[in-house]
PASEBA-1860 file (N, C-alpha, C; in nm, 3 decimals):
! residues 207
1> MKKLIFAC> 10.315/6.961/3.912/10.411/7.002/4.076/10.399/7.108/4.112 ~ 10.437/7.233/4.009/10.428/7.335/4.090/10.342/7.442/4.093 ~ 10.202/7.343/4.052/10.084/7.347/4.171/10.113/7.327/4.296 ~ 10.215/7.224/4.337/10.179/7.148/4.452/10.266/7.241/4.587 ~ 10.353/7.314/4.466/10.442/7.343/4.568/10.367/7.463/4.620 ~ 10.296/7.530/4.486/10.235/7.674/4.523/10.123/7.643/4.628 ~ 10.053/7.542/4.621/9.962/7.525/4.744/9.989/7.541/4.866 ~ 10.130/7.478/4.871/10.173/7.440/4.996/10.217/7.556/5.001
9> LTILAFMH> 10.320/7.625/4.936/10.349/7.762/4.982/10.253/7.927/5.070 ~ 10.090/7.859/4.988/9.987/7.969/5.002/9.967/7.884/5.211 ~ 9.985/7.755/5.189/9.934/7.738/5.327/10.032/7.773/5.455 ~ 10.151/7.762/5.336/10.254/7.784/5.541/10.201/8.002/5.526 ~ 10.166/7.997/5.429/10.175/8.149/5.437/10.072/8.212/5.548 ~ 9.968/8.076/5.463/9.862/8.161/5.557/9.855/8.093/5.768 ~ 9.949/7.958/5.766/9.964/7.955/5.888/10.082/8.041/5.971 ~ 10.167/8.088/5.924/10.253/8.208/5.933/10.179/8.365/5.990
17> AGMQAQNF> 10.071/8.388/5.916/9.999/8.544/5.900/9.875/8.450/6.021 ~ 9.834/8.370/6.025/9.742/8.286/6.163/9.914/8.332/6.347 ~ 9.989/8.250/6.295/10.042/8.281/6.411/10.093/8.393/6.439 ~ 10.110/8.482/6.353/10.149/8.615/6.403/10.011/8.706/6.452 ~ 9.900/8.645/6.388/9.785/8.758/6.449/9.768/8.738/6.608 ~ 9.825/8.565/6.629/9.838/8.499/6.817/9.972/8.570/6.874 ~ 9.995/8.661/6.827/10.138/8.666/6.928/10.070/8.787/7.030 ~ 10.125/8.717/7.143/10.021/8.776/7.273/10.097/8.952/7.306
25> DGLDNNLS> 9.975/9.048/7.320/10.042/9.150/7.318/10.093/9.215/7.440 ~ 10.115/9.037/7.591/10.156/9.157/7.659/9.999/9.225/7.811 ~ 9.908/9.239/7.727/9.759/9.302/7.805/9.727/9.114/7.869 ~ 9.596/9.153/7.975/9.484/9.074/8.019/9.593/8.940/8.041 ~ 9.721/8.999/8.166/9.809/8.903/8.278/9.685/8.769/8.317 ~ 9.685/8.655/8.328/9.620/8.559/8.384/9.699/8.499/8.481 ~ 9.690/8.358/8.488/9.675/8.256/8.606/9.766/8.137/8.382 ~ 9.668/8.198/8.351/9.598/8.115/8.227/9.781/8.153/8.036
33> NLYRTSDA> 9.812/8.256/8.137/9.857/8.345/8.002/10.048/8.342/8.110 ~ 10.051/8.302/8.202/10.135/8.345/8.262/10.287/8.343/8.235 ~ 10.273/8.211/8.136/10.383/8.136/8.066/10.458/8.190/7.940 ~ 10.395/8.299/7.856/10.369/8.347/7.755/10.447/8.427/7.745 ~ 10.556/8.477/7.642/10.626/8.561/7.637/10.590/8.685/7.513 ~ 10.634/8.808/7.515/10.549/8.884/7.420/10.697/9.012/7.398 ~ 10.688/9.074/7.325/10.814/9.184/7.271/10.692/9.324/7.331 ~ 10.558/9.367/7.445/10.564/9.408/7.513/10.656/9.499/7.599
41> QTRSISPE> 10.616/9.645/7.661/10.715/9.730/7.734/10.663/9.684/7.817 ~ 10.695/9.715/7.937/10.634/9.759/8.055/10.682/9.860/8.128 ~ 10.679/9.996/8.195/10.696/10.122/8.238/10.625/10.191/8.313 ~ 10.679/10.234/8.382/10.644/10.309/8.549/10.638/10.444/8.531 ~ 10.528/10.571/8.526/10.613/10.711/8.569/10.535/10.750/8.756 ~ 10.630/10.803/8.752/10.656/10.872/8.898/10.672/10.978/8.960 ~ 10.692/11.020/9.023/10.783/11.183/9.112/10.898/11.194/9.067 ~ 10.948/11.024/9.100/11.066/10.989/9.085/11.099/10.986/8.904
49> NFTGEKGK> 11.037/10.974/8.800/11.070/10.993/8.647/10.940/10.979/8.598 ~ 10.973/11.087/8.570/10.779/11.187/8.503/10.797/11.155/8.331 ~ 10.902/11.098/8.266/10.859/11.062/8.196/10.840/10.900/8.196 ~ 10.857/10.787/8.239/10.883/10.659/8.246/10.991/10.600/8.162 ~ 11.104/10.715/8.108/11.207/10.621/8.099/11.250/10.492/8.144 ~ 11.292/10.359/8.086/11.357/10.304/8.121/11.499/10.326/8.195 ~ 11.486/10.257/8.293/11.591/10.236/8.392/11.575/10.378/8.508 ~ 11.498/10.485/8.494/11.552/10.578/8.554/11.457/10.600/8.660
57> GGMAKLGE> 11.373/10.492/8.744/11.269/10.520/8.849/11.400/10.508/8.953 ~ 11.365/10.605/9.063/11.473/10.621/9.177/11.578/10.670/9.197 ~ 11.602/10.773/9.066/11.687/10.833/9.069/11.762/11.026/9.107 ~ 11.657/11.038/9.152/11.621/11.140/9.254/11.719/11.181/9.342 ~ 11.797/11.276/9.291/11.895/11.319/9.409/11.849/11.383/9.514 ~ 11.961/11.375/9.598/11.976/11.473/9.805/11.935/11.598/9.731 ~ 11.848/11.680/9.783/11.894/11.826/9.746/11.798/11.858/9.621 ~ 11.728/11.768/9.568/11.672/11.792/9.427/11.566/11.745/9.460
65> GAASHEAR> 11.535/11.664/9.531/11.379/11.575/9.554/11.289/11.653/9.662 ~ 11.156/11.616/9.675/11.107/11.699/9.731/11.083/11.631/9.892 ~ 11.135/11.515/9.898/11.159/11.495/10.025/11.259/11.439/10.031 ~ 11.394/11.549/10.024/11.588/11.510/10.060/11.586/11.500/10.182 ~ 11.536/11.583/10.286/11.514/11.576/10.412/11.458/11.477/10.465 ~ 11.379/11.406/10.431/11.322/11.265/10.505/11.464/11.215/10.483 ~ 11.470/11.181/10.349/11.601/11.058/10.302/11.748/11.089/10.291 ~ 11.729/11.141/10.414/11.838/11.232/10.362/12.004/11.166/10.485
73> ELGQGYKV> 11.956/11.002/10.530/12.013/10.909/10.559/11.979/10.821/10.531 ~ 11.955/10.795/10.414/11.945/10.696/10.324/11.964/10.681/10.129 ~ 11.945/10.811/10.084/11.982/10.871/9.957/11.982/10.831/9.885 ~ 12.000/10.850/9.744/11.941/10.801/9.622/11.867/10.674/9.617 ~ 11.735/10.736/9.555/11.723/10.551/9.543/11.614/10.498/9.598 ~ 11.583/10.620/9.784/11.488/10.539/9.865/11.378/10.644/9.880 ~ 11.279/10.743/9.771/11.201/10.804/9.793/11.235/10.913/9.831 ~ 11.315/10.961/9.750/11.386/11.091/9.729/11.295/11.227/9.694
81> SPYVIIQP> 11.221/11.174/9.622/11.128/11.259/9.555/10.953/11.153/9.510 ~ 10.906/11.129/9.585/10.795/11.082/9.610/10.664/11.126/9.603 ~ 10.642/11.298/9.558/10.484/11.311/9.561/10.573/11.463/9.504 ~ 10.426/11.535/9.459/10.459/11.707/9.392/10.355/11.735/9.474 ~ 10.354/11.855/9.468/10.317/11.997/9.549/10.177/12.055/9.394 ~ 10.088/12.030/9.442/10.023/12.156/9.331/9.953/12.228/9.425 ~ 10.021/12.333/9.314/9.953/12.459/9.412/9.755/12.480/9.391 ~ 9.694/12.665/9.469/9.594/12.639/9.385/9.514/12.629/9.233
89> GETFTMAE> 9.470/12.644/9.174/9.422/12.642/9.023/9.531/12.579/8.950 ~ 9.630/12.536/9.006/9.755/12.443/8.876/9.699/12.328/8.831 ~ 9.745/12.272/8.718/9.690/12.214/8.631/9.824/12.103/8.607 ~ 9.903/12.021/8.692/9.927/11.910/8.662/10.009/11.828/8.564 ~ 10.066/11.799/8.452/10.026/11.663/8.428/10.128/11.557/8.504 ~ 10.042/11.451/8.539/10.064/11.306/8.581/10.177/11.244/8.468 ~ 10.122/11.214/8.393/10.111/11.108/8.286/10.150/11.159/8.099 ~ 10.224/11.174/8.040/10.203/11.284/7.862/10.252/11.086/7.794
97> IEGPGCIQ> 10.226/10.988/7.726/10.296/10.860/7.666/10.240/10.853/7.545 ~ 10.361/10.825/7.406/10.303/10.812/7.334/10.285/10.673/7.299 ~ 10.230/10.632/7.237/10.176/10.496/7.195/10.183/10.426/7.077 ~ 10.193/10.378/7.049/10.045/10.217/7.102/10.132/10.194/7.245 ~ 9.927/10.192/7.343/9.989/10.126/7.470/9.864/10.092/7.510 ~ 9.879/10.068/7.668/9.705/10.066/7.791/9.810/10.069/7.900 ~ 9.721/10.160/7.921/9.785/10.237/8.124/9.664/10.083/8.138 ~ 9.750/10.051/8.294/9.684/9.951/8.348/9.651/9.920/8.505
105> HIWLTPTG> 9.738/10.045/8.551/9.740/10.063/8.667/9.741/10.264/8.693 ~ 9.692/10.236/8.795/9.718/10.408/8.858/9.663/10.428/8.972 ~ 9.781/10.460/9.098/9.777/10.445/9.251/9.770/10.597/9.217 ~ 9.668/10.645/9.369/9.707/10.820/9.414/9.679/10.816/9.569 ~ 9.789/10.938/9.609/9.747/10.945/9.771/9.716/11.132/9.770 ~ 9.608/11.131/9.761/9.660/11.366/9.757/9.594/11.336/9.873 ~ 9.624/11.443/9.938/9.597/11.514/10.090/9.485/11.611/10.086 ~ 9.421/11.620/10.173/9.281/11.724/10.131/9.164/11.683/10.062
113> NWRFYILR> 9.074/11.790/10.016/8.914/11.714/9.979/8.961/11.698/9.839 ~ 8.936/11.583/9.828/8.992/11.487/9.702/8.882/11.516/9.551 ~ 8.719/11.583/9.649/8.616/11.609/9.512/8.692/11.785/9.435 ~ 8.801/11.778/9.535/8.865/11.943/9.462/9.001/11.915/9.388 ~ 8.975/11.798/9.296/9.123/11.741/9.237/9.028/11.679/9.152 ~ 9.061/11.750/9.028/9.004/11.724/8.872/9.109/11.638/8.803 ~ 9.021/11.500/8.770/9.158/11.414/8.674/9.093/11.452/8.590 ~ 9.185/11.433/8.459/9.124/11.428/8.310/9.188/11.374/8.209
121> FYWDGEKE> 9.153/11.283/8.130/9.286/11.151/8.017/9.187/11.244/7.881 ~ 9.298/11.279/7.827/9.313/11.244/7.693/9.400/11.175/7.595 ~ 9.334/11.115/7.477/9.374/11.029/7.382/9.397/11.058/7.304 ~ 9.525/10.983/7.237/9.557/11.067/7.083/9.543/11.245/7.096 ~ 9.585/11.294/7.121/9.582/11.431/7.099/9.441/11.518/7.138 ~ 9.328/11.447/7.228/9.210/11.530/7.193/9.255/11.655/7.232 ~ 9.198/11.765/7.239/9.155/11.867/7.251/9.060/11.877/7.404 ~ 8.990/11.823/7.411/8.862/11.771/7.546/8.857/11.646/7.599
129> PSVEVPVG> 8.874/11.636/7.687/8.932/11.538/7.780/8.806/11.437/7.776 ~ 8.867/11.296/7.747/8.738/11.183/7.750/8.680/11.149/7.896 ~ 8.803/11.210/7.978/8.751/11.168/8.089/8.765/11.284/8.194 ~ 8.641/11.341/8.231/8.649/11.467/8.347/8.535/11.433/8.522 ~ 8.679/11.432/8.615/8.581/11.401/8.685/8.692/11.424/8.803 ~ 8.620/11.433/8.900/8.657/11.458/9.047/8.735/11.326/9.087 ~ 8.833/11.349/9.124/8.946/11.212/9.233/8.861/11.129/9.298 ~ 8.808/11.197/9.392/8.705/11.138/9.503/8.584/11.059/9.441
137> DFFGMGWG> 8.550/11.061/9.329/8.448/11.023/9.253/8.555/10.916/9.181 ~ 8.609/10.936/9.081/8.647/10.846/9.005/8.727/10.737/9.103 ~ 8.748/10.739/9.216/8.792/10.594/9.296/8.668/10.505/9.351 ~ 8.542/10.600/9.385/8.486/10.554/9.459/8.426/10.611/9.600 ~ 8.511/10.771/9.606/8.527/10.821/9.676/8.410/10.982/9.733 ~ 8.277/10.939/9.652/8.253/11.106/9.604/8.206/11.177/9.748 ~ 8.208/11.101/9.844/8.170/11.207/9.975/8.291/11.226/10.068 ~ 8.395/11.233/9.968/8.513/11.304/10.013/8.535/11.203/10.171
145> EYAHLNSL> 8.522/11.119/10.188/8.554/11.033/10.323/8.601/10.899/10.306 ~ 8.715/10.860/10.383/8.725/10.734/10.349/8.653/10.605/10.386 ~ 8.625/10.498/10.261/8.543/10.364/10.339/8.662/10.284/10.239 ~ 8.671/10.181/10.319/8.719/10.055/10.218/8.642/10.011/10.121 ~ 8.778/10.035/10.034/8.670/9.937/9.896/8.748/9.891/9.825 ~ 8.693/9.747/9.769/8.772/9.598/9.709/8.748/9.583/9.633 ~ 8.743/9.593/9.479/8.723/9.526/9.383/8.813/9.474/9.268 ~ 8.734/9.429/9.150/8.868/9.414/9.046/8.903/9.539/8.987
153> AVCVNPGR> 8.832/9.641/8.964/8.828/9.750/8.903/8.904/9.873/8.994 ~ 8.859/9.906/9.122/8.909/10.007/9.185/8.939/9.953/9.372 ~ 9.053/10.008/9.381/9.060/9.955/9.492/9.118/10.119/9.618 ~ 9.065/10.089/9.705/9.034/10.254/9.809/9.131/10.156/9.967 ~ 9.262/10.194/9.997/9.288/10.116/10.119/9.315/10.221/10.203 ~ 9.325/10.173/10.347/9.374/10.273/10.409/9.487/10.354/10.406 ~ 9.434/10.500/10.402/9.550/10.589/10.453/9.596/10.677/10.302 ~ 9.435/10.724/10.220/9.348/10.751/10.130/9.455/10.732/9.981
161> AFNCYWQM> 9.470/10.533/10.029/9.551/10.480/9.875/9.436/10.439/9.784 ~ 9.441/10.496/9.662/9.354/10.520/9.550/9.401/10.424/9.464 ~ 9.358/10.301/9.378/9.407/10.203/9.304/9.314/10.197/9.190 ~ 9.324/10.254/9.003/9.222/10.130/8.973/9.298/10.090/8.908 ~ 9.294/10.009/8.849/9.324/9.875/8.740/9.213/9.883/8.622 ~ 9.148/9.970/8.585/9.093/9.970/8.409/9.220/9.944/8.319 ~ 9.134/9.865/8.207/9.229/9.871/8.141/9.220/10.022/8.051 ~ 9.313/10.064/7.973/9.299/10.236/7.924/9.366/10.233/7.825
169> PFGKKCKI> 9.353/10.122/7.669/9.438/10.141/7.565/9.462/10.269/7.491 ~ 9.516/10.294/7.425/9.518/10.455/7.339/9.650/10.420/7.216 ~ 9.573/10.467/7.086/9.668/10.438/6.988/9.745/10.556/6.920 ~ 9.810/10.635/6.984/9.883/10.768/6.902/9.965/10.799/7.105 ~ 9.912/10.834/7.206/9.911/10.928/7.307/9.758/10.896/7.409 ~ 9.834/10.957/7.502/9.765/10.944/7.655/9.843/11.052/7.777 ~ 9.729/11.107/7.802/9.783/11.236/7.856/9.689/11.238/7.977 ~ 9.761/11.253/8.080/9.670/11.277/8.212/9.706/11.398/8.295
177> TIENIDVK> 9.580/11.423/8.304/9.616/11.590/8.426/9.554/11.564/8.552 ~ 9.584/11.688/8.648/9.496/11.685/8.720/9.516/11.755/8.810 ~ 9.371/11.864/8.771/9.391/12.034/8.810/9.333/12.029/9.001 ~ 9.417/12.144/9.026/9.368/12.154/9.218/9.320/12.267/9.171 ~ 9.155/12.299/9.248/9.103/12.410/9.222/8.999/12.425/9.385 ~ 9.130/12.387/9.483/9.074/12.383/9.591/9.168/12.519/9.604 ~ 9.149/12.618/9.769/9.231/12.753/9.816/9.371/12.703/9.850 ~ 9.416/12.569/9.887/9.538/12.497/9.960/9.600/12.402/9.799
185> PTRLYYQV> 9.698/12.408/9.880/9.798/12.317/9.828/9.753/12.174/9.821 ~ 9.799/12.072/9.745/9.780/11.947/9.763/9.906/11.870/9.794 ~ 9.964/11.751/9.813/10.046/11.646/9.849/10.008/11.558/9.740 ~ 10.087/11.522/9.629/9.981/11.418/9.537/10.118/11.339/9.520 ~ 10.132/11.222/9.579/10.131/11.057/9.570/10.117/11.014/9.468 ~ 10.201/10.993/9.352/10.118/10.927/9.282/10.202/10.802/9.133 ~ 10.125/10.697/9.080/10.228/10.648/9.004/10.114/10.591/8.885 ~ 10.161/10.584/8.729/10.143/10.524/8.654/10.177/10.455/8.557
193> DYTLTNIP> 10.097/10.307/8.598/10.170/10.209/8.564/10.149/10.168/8.429 ~ 10.213/10.152/8.319/10.145/10.103/8.151/10.214/10.013/8.098 ~ 10.160/9.963/7.982/10.254/9.899/7.882/10.229/9.976/7.715 ~ 10.365/9.973/7.704/10.383/9.972/7.552/10.375/9.856/7.448 ~ 10.224/9.877/7.361/10.266/9.760/7.306/10.150/9.805/7.176 ~ 10.099/9.674/7.050/9.987/9.728/6.995/9.847/9.686/7.052 ~ 9.753/9.779/7.010/9.685/9.746/7.044/9.504/9.679/6.941 ~ 9.442/9.588/6.993/9.374/9.531/6.880/9.261/9.624/6.804
201> DDAAYFH> 9.282/9.655/6.718/9.157/9.704/6.617/9.011/9.726/6.683 ~ 8.951/9.640/6.738/8.868/9.704/6.821/8.835/9.789/6.950 ~ 8.958/9.786/6.996/8.994/9.830/7.084/8.901/9.967/7.150 ~ 8.822/9.992/7.264/8.761/10.123/7.299/8.863/10.178/7.357 ~ 8.852/10.291/7.392/8.856/10.399/7.485/8.769/10.387/7.617 ~ 8.834/10.415/7.688/8.788/10.476/7.838/8.764/10.583/7.813 ~ 8.637/10.578/7.881/8.551/10.755/7.883/8.450/10.690/7.925
END
């Protein structure tokens, strides 16, 4: 009898472990798993919310945001600070995130020459970037001129709207910077959408 009870408990333990292993991590969303829930937490970083803190989007106040004048009749919550100005020679940190998690979408709308703005991605405290590339090249616009691009991974829409949907997992930390090597300032509109969740042990890093 004791052996039977032990065997049953062992089977239940394995079943529980299997169910735990199958918990949805909130990534790879598609129509076949829309019904699934997870403990993943989605966040978004932008000039309105530099840290991606929960509930802090659209909190810039008139008089503090970059577009306070344009939003003067709308008030807080209406893109009071939709962009940043990056001076010549300046490196701006777009995102700095504690993991584990995964970047799921990046949107940029830079002004000026797209080849003069250098994107860099650092994973887990790296001193040297895993990715170092001009903005235009990263989004398939290496010639510095707009061309409509519509693909699963990268979309470029009219008005310099650059979007990428590469999933970029990280275990400990993610840092994304952009350097202006032009002689003119640039105005950068941007948004980084990410998910805080455990990542698979076999997840490769974007590079």
